[in-house]
C-alpha positions in Angstrom: 112.2 78.7 76.2 111.9 80.9 79.3 108.9 81.1 81.6 109.8 84.5 82.9 111.3 87.7 81.7 111.8 91.2 83.1 111.5 94.7 81.5 114.5 97.0 81.2 112.9 99.4 83.7 112.4 96.7 86.3 115.9 95.4 85.7 117.3 98.8 86.5 115.5 98.7 89.9 116.8 95.2 90.5 120.4 96.4 89.8 119.9 99.3 92.2 118.6 97.0 94.9 121.4 94.5 94.4 123.9 97.4 94.9 122.3 98.4 98.1 121.4 95.0 99.6 123.6 92.4 98.0 122.2 89.0 97.1 118.4 89.0 96.4 115.6 86.7 95.7 112.2 87.1 94.0 109.2 85.3 95.3 105.6 85.0 94.0 103.4 83.6 96.7 99.9 83.8 95.2 98.3 85.3 98.2 95.6 88.0 98.0 96.1 91.7 97.4 99.8 92.6 97.4 100.7 89.0 98.2 99.9 88.2 94.6 102.6 90.6 93.4 106.2 89.5 92.9 108.3 90.5 95.9 112.0 90.9 96.2 113.9 90.3 99.4 117.4 89.9 100.7 118.3 86.3 100.0 118.9 85.4 103.7 115.5 86.9 104.6 113.4 84.5 102.5 112.9 80.9 103.6 112.2 78.5 100.7 110.9 75.0 101.0 109.7 72.1 98.9 106.6 74.1 98.0 108.6 76.7 96.0 109.6 76.3 92.4 112.4 78.0 90.6 111.0 79.6 87.4 114.2 81.3 86.3 116.6 84.1 87.0 116.2 87.8 86.3 119.3 89.9 86.3 121.1 87.4 88.5 118.2 87.1 90.9 116.4 83.7 91.2 112.6 83.9 90.8 110.6 81.4 92.8 106.9 80.7 92.9 104.8 78.7 95.3 103.9 75.4 93.5 100.1 75.9 94.1 100.3 79.3 92.3 102.4 77.7 89.6 99.6 75.3 88.8 97.4 78.3 88.0 100.1 80.1 85.9 102.0 77.2 84.3 100.4 78.0 80.9 101.5 81.7 81.0 104.6 83.5 80.2 105.3 86.1 82.9 107.1 89.4 82.6 108.1 91.3 85.7 107.6 95.1 85.4 107.8 98.1 87.7 105.3 100.9 88.3 105.0 103.9 90.5 103.0 103.4 93.7 103.4 101.9 97.0 102.4 98.3 97.7 101.6 97.0 101.1 104.3 94.4 101.4 107.9 94.1 102.7 109.3 94.0 99.3 112.6 96.1 99.0 111.3 98.4 96.2 108.4 99.8 98.3 110.5 102.5 100.0 111.4 103.8 96.6 107.8 104.5 95.9 107.7 101.7 93.3 106.3 98.2 93.2 106.8 95.2 91.0 104.0 93.7 89.0 103.4 90.8 86.6 102.3 91.0 83.0 101.2 87.6 81.6 100.3 86.0 78.3 99.2 82.5 77.5 101.8 80.3 76.0 101.1 79.0 72.4 100.4 75.3 71.9 104.0 74.9 70.7 105.4 76.6 73.8 103.2 74.5 76.1 104.4 71.3 74.4 108.1 72.4 74.6 107.7 73.2 78.3 105.8 70.0 79.0 102.6 71.8 80.2 100.3 69.2 78.7 
């Protein structure tokens, strides 16, 4: 059971960014506006602490979420996607005229039980 997935289109962008920048990291902070979108950074540019939770890995890139945000989203399956448009963040896809976004769906009762969400 996975908490997070990525679309084929978004994965292509991740692969392109990995070729250009090397090791990367996804982070979902839960802030307002573009801060609520998943952002991708060079691994050494992102400081993680005890408030960050590893949700999974997408194309060889770890995806972390702030634990406060996770409390709101722990009952949802997340899919990272890509769309045209420029966000207002420092995420590496922005100069490409693209931005990552999240699609979500609620887990079923069976999935919630398997993940220990209850």
